[in-house]
MDAnalysis code that builds the backbone (N, CA, C; Angstrom):
import MDAnalysis as mda
import numpy as np

u = mda.Universe.empty(204, n_residues=68, atom_resindex=np.repeat(np.arange(68), 3), trajectory=True)
u.add_TopologyAttr("name", ["N", "CA", "C"] * 68)
u.add_TopologyAttr("resid", np.arange(1, 69))
u.add_TopologyAttr("resname", ["UNK", "UNK", "UNK", "UNK", "UNK", "UNK", "UNK", "UNK", "UNK", "UNK", "UNK", "UNK", "UNK", "UNK", "UNK", "UNK", "UNK", "UNK", "UNK", "UNK", "UNK", "UNK", "UNK", "UNK", "UNK", "UNK", "UNK", "UNK", "UNK", "UNK", "UNK", "UNK", "UNK", "UNK", "UNK", "UNK", "UNK", "UNK", "UNK", "UNK", "UNK", "UNK", "UNK", "UNK", "UNK", "UNK", "UNK", "UNK", "UNK", "UNK", "UNK", "UNK", "UNK", "UNK", "UNK", "UNK", "UNK", "UNK", "UNK", "UNK", "UNK", "UNK", "UNK", "UNK", "UNK", "UNK", "UNK", "UNK"])
u.atoms.positions = np.array([
    [-129.414, -99.249, -40.140],
    [-129.718, -100.251, -39.148],
    [-129.030, -99.930, -37.830],
    [-127.987, -99.165, -37.872],
    [-127.235, -98.858, -36.664],
    [-127.604, -97.496, -36.101],
    [-128.434, -96.765, -36.808],
    [-128.740, -95.421, -36.346],
    [-127.478, -94.572, -36.388],
    [-127.224, -93.870, -35.305],
    [-126.029, -93.029, -35.225],
    [-124.957, -93.664, -34.354],
    [-125.088, -94.939, -34.049],
    [-124.156, -95.649, -33.167],
    [-123.010, -96.247, -33.988],
    [-121.817, -95.701, -33.822],
    [-120.659, -96.142, -34.596],
    [-120.313, -97.601, -34.314],
    [-120.331, -98.009, -33.042],
    [-120.005, -99.395, -32.702],
    [-121.009, -100.366, -33.321],
    [-122.272, -100.004, -33.272],
    [-123.301, -100.848, -33.887],
    [-123.111, -100.898, -35.403],
    [-122.699, -99.798, -35.995],
    [-122.465, -99.773, -37.444],
    [-121.350, -100.743, -37.829],
    [-120.340, -100.826, -37.014],
    [-119.250, -101.766, -37.294],
    [-119.750, -103.205, -37.211],
    [-120.638, -103.481, -36.250],
    [-121.198, -104.836, -36.131],
    [-122.113, -105.150, -37.318],
    [-122.939, -104.193, -37.679],
    [-123.885, -104.396, -38.783],
    [-123.134, -104.611, -40.099],
    [-121.999, -103.970, -40.255],
    [-121.218, -104.109, -41.490],
    [-120.755, -105.548, -41.710],
    [-120.722, -106.337, -40.653],
    [-120.297, -107.738, -40.771],
    [-121.465, -108.694, -41.017],
    [-122.682, -108.198, -40.977],
    [-123.844, -109.058, -41.184],
    [-123.864, -109.552, -42.631],
    [-124.403, -110.752, -42.844],
    [-124.635, -111.201, -44.228],
    [-125.659, -110.277, -44.898],
    [-125.520, -110.097, -46.188],
    [-126.381, -109.168, -46.923],
    [-127.859, -109.505, -46.751],
    [-128.202, -110.767, -46.781],
    [-129.608, -111.179, -46.644],
    [-130.174, -110.730, -45.301],
    [-129.409, -110.929, -44.233],
    [-129.862, -110.530, -42.897],
    [-130.013, -109.011, -42.802],
    [-129.091, -108.301, -43.403],
    [-129.149, -106.845, -43.388],
    [-130.389, -106.345, -44.120],
    [-130.668, -106.923, -45.278],
    [-131.836, -106.498, -46.053],
    [-133.146, -106.850, -45.357],
    [-133.203, -108.012, -44.714],
    [-134.411, -108.381, -43.966],
    [-134.624, -107.454, -42.771],
    [-133.543, -107.104, -42.091],
    [-133.647, -106.173, -40.961],
    [-134.101, -104.801, -41.444],
    [-133.582, -104.373, -42.593],
    [-133.981, -103.088, -43.149],
    [-135.457, -103.093, -43.536],
    [-135.919, -104.180, -44.129],
    [-137.329, -104.300, -44.496],
    [-138.217, -104.219, -43.254],
    [-137.821, -104.886, -42.191],
    [-138.585, -104.829, -40.941],
    [-138.598, -103.407, -40.377],
    [-137.465, -102.737, -40.466],
    [-137.375, -101.345, -40.016],
    [-138.327, -100.460, -40.825],
    [-138.366, -100.658, -42.131],
    [-139.261, -99.877, -42.986],
    [-140.725, -100.170, -42.671],
    [-141.040, -101.421, -42.364],
    [-142.417, -101.762, -41.979],
    [-142.801, -101.054, -40.679],
    [-141.890, -101.051, -39.717],
    [-142.166, -100.376, -38.450],
    [-142.434, -98.889, -38.665],
    [-141.643, -98.269, -39.507],
    [-141.842, -96.843, -39.788],
    [-143.156, -96.611, -40.529],
    [-143.509, -97.512, -41.436],
    [-144.762, -97.379, -42.183],
    [-145.966, -97.534, -41.257],
    [-145.882, -98.469, -40.306],
    [-146.969, -98.655, -39.337],
    [-147.143, -97.398, -38.504],
    [-146.045, -96.847, -38.038],
    [-146.109, -95.634, -37.221],
    [-146.727, -94.476, -37.997],
    [-146.309, -94.283, -39.234],
    [-146.850, -93.201, -40.058],
    [-148.328, -93.431, -40.371],
    [-148.697, -94.667, -40.673],
    [-150.088, -94.981, -40.995],
    [-150.994, -94.764, -39.780],
    [-150.539, -95.199, -38.620],
    [-151.337, -94.985, -37.404],
    [-151.564, -93.499, -37.160],
    [-150.519, -92.715, -37.341],
    [-150.645, -91.275, -37.149],
    [-151.632, -90.688, -38.160],
    [-151.541, -91.092, -39.409],
    [-152.451, -90.594, -40.443],
    [-153.902, -90.964, -40.138],
    [-154.132, -92.200, -39.709],
    [-155.492, -92.642, -39.392],
    [-156.023, -91.898, -38.174],
    [-155.195, -91.729, -37.169],
    [-155.622, -91.009, -35.969],
    [-155.991, -89.570, -36.308],
    [-155.152, -88.920, -37.084],
    [-155.429, -87.538, -37.484],
    [-156.721, -87.464, -38.287],
    [-156.895, -88.385, -39.225],
    [-158.111, -88.401, -40.036],
    [-159.341, -88.625, -39.154],
    [-159.255, -89.582, -38.221],
    [-160.403, -89.922, -37.373],
    [-160.796, -88.773, -36.453],
    [-159.830, -88.012, -36.014],
    [-160.130, -86.884, -35.129],
    [-160.741, -85.726, -35.912],
    [-160.236, -85.463, -37.086],
    [-160.688, -84.298, -37.851],
    [-161.936, -84.542, -38.692],
    [-162.138, -85.740, -39.151],
    [-163.217, -86.034, -40.102],
    [-164.620, -85.656, -39.601],
    [-164.978, -85.941, -38.359],
    [-166.337, -85.586, -37.921],
    [-166.605, -84.080, -37.907],
    [-165.560, -83.278, -37.914],
    [-165.718, -81.827, -37.820],
    [-165.661, -81.135, -39.176],
    [-165.469, -81.881, -40.224],
    [-165.414, -81.296, -41.561],
    [-166.820, -81.166, -42.135],
    [-166.961, -80.230, -43.044],
    [-168.239, -80.076, -43.728],
    [-168.493, -81.300, -44.593],
    [-169.755, -81.577, -44.792],
    [-170.156, -82.779, -45.533],
    [-169.508, -82.852, -46.916],
    [-169.454, -81.725, -47.610],
    [-168.921, -81.747, -48.972],
    [-167.393, -81.859, -49.028],
    [-166.720, -81.623, -47.915],
    [-165.252, -81.701, -47.938],
    [-164.713, -82.943, -47.230],
    [-165.611, -83.856, -46.888],
    [-165.155, -85.079, -46.219],
    [-164.366, -85.948, -47.179],
    [-163.371, -86.630, -46.628],
    [-162.528, -87.472, -47.467],
    [-162.553, -88.915, -47.012],
    [-161.836, -89.706, -47.738],
    [-161.727, -91.125, -47.406],
    [-160.589, -91.311, -46.407],
    [-160.638, -92.393, -45.658],
    [-159.532, -92.650, -44.727],
    [-158.239, -92.928, -45.497],
    [-157.097, -92.741, -44.840],
    [-155.817, -92.999, -45.514],
    [-155.717, -94.446, -45.982],
    [-155.037, -94.640, -47.086],
    [-154.845, -95.990, -47.618],
    [-153.699, -96.677, -46.883],
    [-153.820, -97.982, -46.755],
    [-152.763, -98.776, -46.128],
    [-151.556, -98.786, -47.072],
    [-150.361, -98.483, -46.560],
    [-149.170, -98.513, -47.419],
    [-148.935, -99.906, -48.005],
    [-148.399, -99.947, -49.194],
    [-148.152, -101.223, -49.883],
    [-147.269, -102.158, -49.064],
    [-146.309, -101.605, -48.343],
    [-145.375, -102.442, -47.588],
    [-146.080, -103.203, -46.459],
    [-147.266, -102.730, -46.054],
    [-148.004, -103.380, -44.966],
    [-149.048, -104.371, -45.465],
    [-149.272, -104.404, -46.761],
    [-150.266, -105.325, -47.314],
    [-149.674, -106.714, -47.429],
    [-150.490, -107.704, -47.130],
    [-150.050, -109.104, -47.253],
    [-150.078, -109.505, -48.715],
    [-149.171, -110.388, -49.082],
    [-149.226, -110.920, -50.428],
    [-148.184, -110.452, -51.276],
])
């Protein structure tokens, strides 16, 4: 949660566990969104240029981004 910032790490170490875990979950969601967007963009750019028999399905939405 603090990245490579030592001062921020000291502050984060004082957070309640629940707040730390919720912040970590949000961080993981942000990373999953970024990775998924990149995967979809790459698929969308390359898919029209592939041969018909080698075409694939679009990337699946990561579980962490699904509601429910």
